[in-house]
C-alpha positions in Angstrom: 102.0 84.7 119.4 100.4 85.4 116.0 99.1 82.3 114.4 98.4 81.4 110.7 94.8 81.3 109.8 94.2 80.0 106.3 91.0 81.9 105.2 92.5 83.0 101.9 92.2 81.3 98.5 94.6 78.4 98.3 97.4 79.2 95.8 99.3 76.0 96.1 96.4 73.5 96.0 93.2 72.9 94.2 92.0 73.9 90.7 94.5 76.4 89.3 92.2 78.1 86.8 89.3 78.5 89.2 91.5 79.8 92.1 93.3 82.2 89.8 90.0 83.6 88.6 88.7 83.9 92.2 91.9 85.7 93.1 92.1 87.8 89.9 88.6 89.4 89.9 88.9 91.3 93.2 92.3 92.7 92.0 90.7 93.6 88.7 87.8 95.3 90.3 90.2 97.0 92.7 92.2 98.3 89.8 88.9 99.3 88.1 88.0 101.5 91.0 91.5 102.9 91.2 91.3 103.8 87.5 87.7 105.0 88.0 88.6 107.8 90.3 91.4 108.8 87.9 88.9 108.8 85.1 86.4 110.7 87.1 89.1 113.3 87.7 89.5 113.6 83.9 85.8 113.8 83.2 85.2 116.4 85.9 88.2 118.5 84.8 87.3 118.2 81.2 83.7 119.3 81.7 83.9 121.7 84.6 87.3 123.4 84.0 88.9 123.3 80.6 90.7 121.2 77.9 94.0 122.7 79.1 93.2 121.5 82.6 92.6 118.0 81.3 96.0 118.1 79.6 97.6 119.3 82.8 96.1 116.6 85.0 96.8 113.9 82.4 99.9 113.8 80.2 101.9 116.7 81.6 101.6 115.4 85.2 101.4 111.7 84.8 104.9 111.0 83.5 106.6 113.0 86.3 104.6 111.3 88.9 105.3 107.9 87.4 109.0 108.6 87.2 109.4 108.9 91.0 106.5 107.0 92.5 106.8 104.2 89.9 110.4 103.6 90.9 109.6 103.2 94.5 106.5 101.1 94.0 108.6 98.8 91.8 111.3 98.7 94.4 108.9 97.9 97.2 107.2 95.3 94.9 110.1 93.0 96.0 108.2 92.8 99.4 105.3 91.1 97.7 107.5 88.5 96.0 109.4 87.8 99.2 106.2 87.4 101.2 104.6 85.2 98.6 107.7 82.9 98.6 107.9 82.7 102.4 104.1 82.3 102.7 104.2 79.4 100.3 107.1 77.8 102.2 105.2 78.3 105.5 108.1 80.3 106.9 105.8 82.6 108.9 108.5 84.2 111.1 110.1 85.5 107.9 106.7 86.7 106.6 106.5 88.9 109.8 109.9 90.3 109.3 109.2 91.1 105.6 106.0 92.9 106.5 107.6 95.2 109.1 110.6 95.9 106.8 108.2 96.7 103.9 106.2 99.2 105.9 109.4 100.8 107.2 110.5 101.1 103.5 107.2 102.7 102.6 107.5 105.4 105.3 111.1 106.3 104.7 110.9 106.1 100.9 107.6 107.9 100.7 109.0 110.8 102.7 112.1 111.0 100.5 110.0 110.9 97.3 107.8 113.7 98.6 110.9 116.0 99.0 112.4 115.1 95.7 109.1 115.5 93.9 108.5 119.0 95.3 112.1 120.0 94.3 112.1 118.9 90.7 108.6 119.6 89.6 109.2 123.0 87.9 112.3 122.1 86.1 110.9 118.7 84.9 107.9 120.5 83.3 110.4 122.9 81.6 112.4 119.9 80.2 109.1 118.4 78.9 108.4 121.6 77.0 105.0 121.9 78.7 102.9 124.6 76.9 102.4 127.9 78.7 98.6 127.4 78.8 99.1 124.1 80.7 102.2 124.8 82.8 100.7 126.5 85.9 97.9 124.0 86.4 100.3 121.0 85.9 102.7 122.4 88.4 100.0 122.9 91.0 98.6 119.4 90.5 102.0 117.7 90.8 103.1 119.6 93.9 99.9 118.8 95.7 100.0 115.2 94.6 103.5 114.7 96.0 102.4 115.9 99.4 100.4 112.7 99.6 103.2 110.4 98.6 103.6 108.6 102.0 100.0 107.3 102.2 100.1 106.4 98.6 103.2 104.2 99.0 101.9 102.8 102.3 98.7 101.7 100.6 100.6 100.1 97.7 102.9 98.1 99.9 100.1 97.2 102.4 97.8 95.9 99.7 100.7 94.0 98.2 101.2 92.3 101.5 97.6 91.2 101.6 97.7 90.1 98.0 100.9 88.1 98.5 99.3 86.1 101.3 96.3 85.2 99.1 93.8 87.9 100.3 92.8 90.0 97.3 89.3 91.0 98.6 90.3 93.5 101.3 92.4 95.7 99.0 89.3 95.8 96.7 87.1 97.1 99.6 89.7 99.7 100.4 89.8 100.9 96.8 86.0 101.1 96.6 85.9 103.3 99.7 88.8 105.4 98.3 87.0 105.8 95.0 83.8 106.9 96.5 85.6 109.4 98.7 87.5 110.8 95.7 84.3 111.2 93.6 82.5 113.0 96.4 85.5 115.3 97.1 86.0 115.9 93.3 82.4 117.1 92.9 82.6 119.2 96.1 86.0 120.9 95.4 85.6 121.3 91.6 81.9 121.5 90.7 80.8 123.3 93.9 83.7 125.3 95.2 85.3 125.8 91.7 88.8 125.0 93.0 89.9 123.6 89.5 93.0 121.5 89.3 93.8 122.3 93.0 90.6 120.7 94.0 91.3 117.5 92.0 94.7 117.2 93.5 93.4 117.6 97.1 90.6 115.1 96.5 93.2 112.6 95.2 95.6 112.8 98.2 92.8 112.8 100.7 91.3 109.6 99.2 94.7 108.0 99.2 95.1 108.8 102.8 91.8 107.1 103.6 92.9 103.9 101.8 96.3 104.0 103.6 94.6 104.2 107.0 92.3 101.3 106.1 95.2 99.0 105.1 97.2 99.8 108.2 94.2 99.2 110.4 93.6 95.8 108.7 97.2 94.7 109.0 97.5 95.8 112.6 94.3 93.9 113.6 94.9 90.7 111.6 95.2 87.3 113.3 97.4 85.9 110.5 101.2 85.8 110.4 101.4 89.1 108.5 100.0 91.1 111.4 101.6 94.5 111.8 102.9 95.8 115.2 103.7 99.5 114.9 106.4 99.3 117.6 108.2 96.6 115.5 108.4 98.6 112.3 112.0 98.6 111.4 114.5 97.3 108.8 115.8 93.8 109.0 119.0 93.7 107.1 118.8 90.4 105.3 115.2 90.9 104.4 115.8 94.4 103.1 118.7 93.0 101.0 116.3 90.5 99.4 113.7 93.1 98.8 116.2 95.4 97.1 117.7 92.5 95.0 114.2 91.6 93.7 112.6 95.1 93.7 115.4 97.4 92.5 115.4 96.1 88.9 111.6 96.5 88.8 112.0 100.1 90.1 114.7 100.9 87.6 112.5 99.4 84.8 109.6 101.6 85.9 112.0 104.6 85.9 113.2 103.8 82.4 109.7 103.5 81.2 108.9 106.9 82.7 111.9 108.5 81.1 111.0 107.1 77.7 107.4 108.2 78.2 108.6 111.6 79.4 110.5 112.0 76.1 107.4 110.8 74.2 105.3 113.3 76.2 107.7 116.0 75.2 107.1 115.1 71.6 103.3 115.0 72.2 103.6 118.5 73.8 105.3 119.8 70.6 102.0 119.2 68.7 100.1 121.6 71.0 97.3 121.3 73.6 94.8 119.8 71.3 96.9 116.7 70.6 97.8 116.6 74.3 94.1 116.5 75.2 93.5 113.8 72.5 96.4 111.7 73.8 95.2 112.1 77.4 91.7 111.0 76.5 93.0 107.9 74.7 95.3 107.3 77.7 92.2 107.0 79.9 90.7 104.5 77.5 94.0 102.7 77.1 94.3 102.4 80.9 91.5 99.8 80.9 93.7 97.4 79.1 96.7 98.0 81.4 94.4 97.7 84.4 93.4 94.2 83.3 97.0 93.2 82.4 98.3 94.5 85.6 95.8 92.5 87.6 96.7 89.4 85.6 100.4 90.0 86.3 99.8 90.3 90.0 97.8 87.1 90.0 100.3 85.1 88.1 103.3 86.4 90.1 101.6 85.7 93.4 100.5 82.2 92.5 103.8 81.3 90.9 105.7 82.8 93.9 103.9 80.8 96.5 104.3 77.6 94.4 108.0 78.4 94.0 108.3 78.7 97.8 106.3 75.5 98.3 108.7 73.8 95.8 105.8 72.8 93.5 107.5 73.5 90.3 105.2 71.5 88.0 102.2 73.4 89.4 104.1 76.6 88.8 104.4 75.8 85.1 100.6 75.2 85.0 100.1 78.6 86.6 102.2 80.2 83.8 100.2 78.4 81.1 96.9 79.2 82.6 98.0 82.9 83.1 99.0 83.1 79.4 95.6 81.7 78.3 93.7 84.1 80.5 95.8 87.0 79.4 95.2 86.2 75.7 91.4 85.9 76.1 91.1 89.1 78.0 93.3 91.0 75.6 91.3 89.9 72.5 88.0 90.8 74.3 89.1 94.2 75.5 90.6 95.1 72.1 87.3 94.4 70.3 85.3 96.3 72.9 87.5 99.4 72.8 87.5 99.5 69.0 83.7 99.1 68.7 82.9 101.8 71.4 85.8 104.1 70.6 83.7 107.2 69.7 81.3 106.8 72.7 84.2 106.3 75.1 86.3 109.2 73.9 83.2 111.4 73.9 83.2 111.1 77.7 86.3 113.2 77.9 86.2 115.3 74.7 83.5 117.4 73.0 85.5 118.9 70.1 85.1 116.7 67.0 88.6 117.4 65.6 90.2 116.4 68.9 88.1 113.2 69.0 89.2 112.4 65.4 92.9 112.8 66.5 92.3 110.5 69.5 90.7 107.8 67.3 93.6 107.9 64.9 96.0 107.4 67.8 93.8 104.6 69.2 93.7 102.7 66.0 97.5 102.7 65.8 97.8 100.8 69.1 94.7 98.9 70.2 94.6 96.3 67.3 98.1 95.3 68.3 97.5 94.7 72.1 98.0 91.0 71.6 101.7 91.6 71.0 102.0 92.5 74.6 100.8 89.2 76.1 104.3 87.6 76.3 105.6 90.7 77.9 103.2 90.2 80.8 103.2 86.5 81.1 106.9 85.6 81.0 108.3 88.4 83.2 105.7 87.5 85.9 107.1 84.0 86.0 110.6 85.3 86.3 109.8 87.7 89.1 108.1 85.0 91.1 111.4 83.0 91.1 113.3 86.1 92.2 114.9 86.8 88.8 114.2 90.4 88.0 117.5 91.9 86.7 117.6 90.2 83.3 113.9 90.7 82.5 114.5 94.4 83.4 117.3 94.6 80.9 115.2 92.9 78.2 112.3 95.3 78.8 114.6 98.3 79.0 116.3 97.4 75.7 113.2 96.2 73.8 110.9 99.0 74.9 112.6 102.0 76.4 115.8 102.2 74.2 113.8 101.2 71.2 111.3 104.0 71.7 114.0 106.5 72.2 115.7 105.4 68.9 112.2 105.8 67.3 112.1 109.4 68.5 115.6 110.0 67.2 115.4 108.4 63.8 111.7 108.0 62.8 109.9 111.0 64.2 112.0 113.7 62.5 111.1 112.2 59.1 107.4 111.4 59.8 106.4 113.9 62.5 102.8 112.9 63.2 100.9 111.7 66.3 100.1 108.5 64.5 103.7 107.6 63.7 104.5 108.3 67.4 101.8 105.9 68.5 103.2 103.1 66.2 106.3 103.1 68.4 104.3 101.2 71.0 103.3 98.0 69.1 106.7 97.9 67.4 108.4 97.8 70.7 106.0 95.2 72.1 106.7 92.9 69.1 110.5 93.1 69.5 110.5 92.6 73.3 108.0 89.6 73.1 110.3 87.7 70.8 113.3 88.2 73.2 111.1 87.0 76.1 110.1 83.8 74.2 113.8 82.9 73.9 114.7 83.8 77.5 111.8 82.0 79.1 112.4 78.7 77.3 116.0 78.6 78.2 114.8 78.1 81.8 117.8 79.8 83.6 115.5 82.2 85.3 113.9 79.3 87.2 117.1 78.0 88.8 119.2 81.2 89.2 118.2 81.8 92.9 117.3 78.2 93.9 118.0 77.2 97.6 121.3 75.3 97.7 119.7 72.0 98.7 117.9 71.7 95.3 119.4 70.4 92.1 118.8 72.7 89.1 118.4 69.9 86.6 115.8 68.1 88.8 113.9 71.3 89.2 113.8 72.0 85.5 112.7 68.5 84.8 109.9 68.8 87.3 108.9 72.2 85.9 108.6 70.6 82.4 106.9 67.5 83.6 103.2 67.0 82.8 102.6 65.7 86.4 101.4 68.3 88.8 101.6 67.9 92.5 
């Protein structure tokens, strides 16, 4: 029998701020290494291949990959929420069922995504109006990338299982190993063997396979309740239903983001390969912010989810407040750093002065307004932790995706510049944040999926109370 061994950071007891930071930094560093090998890809391609290759690996490919992989990772994210709630409630038998259902979903879904990705790549690039000088390299990169979809999804779900149980250190180790592997293979395939974009793609999927093997080994050799037994990998109907209920809205939200970004990328492509390269270089810089916000979101969702499962609703509110403060501080700090170092950072990817100037113009239309995004990370994380994902998805889809599409339709034809396109981001953040303020303080998200033995009014009163258990 698998026993529970509490070696992880306590999410339901102790100092909230201290424990959140201890949990957050391994996730942040893990995200850093994940972004690092994507950034190394861009640096090596930009310096050893060409500006067109950089555009192919970045903007032209990223949105198609995010469209499919992002949907499934969002769907499977329901596994992490379910496990966090069961873990906090000490329902370890249900944790075990959720782990095996999640891995089964990763294998089946990853295989399906691989097939779909290979089939739609060419036509998707045509729809995005990818320039002729970028098209062949982008197609090669995406097709190779999709061959590694199964290990990619397995790693994401496996690390989510570990994070949900309070262990954020092992996924960090896996990503460090994966990053080092990717850098070595990048240099070997691109700088030595001169394989170009093909070499970058092969390095990426091989390093992802290494991380997937490491996470499966760890889960299968654990002595905790989330131990994986390969012979028991199968779907459990009621668990799968819960995962889909929580994860499907997140998957759909990711898809809608990708669709909106694909339309935006199509507009970017219309400006030519120079603007594409500038936008790609800024995107690599911009990813630092999203890396930090993503780590904060995972931290808050996991802490809130375990406290929700443990029925510590007052402590859950303190988690949300602490998360909001941490998110604000990190957002202000990273905004200042990016603005001050903008030319030096962009110079890592670009050498042409005019392209750097375009990238700086795009950057200054977004970075000073990062603070507008804080409520969009804090409040949805709280909602997801309580199992409420549908309505936050609709809020985000309307305030971000639909808004940006309307921007493309009504604003861009009149002011057709890269800067005006960039302004669509902070404008959508401001609108969506206002809506989230209203939704969060109405409190219905907290009691929508409560166990039947709990009274909603009592739970809301406890959540709002200054006393924390």
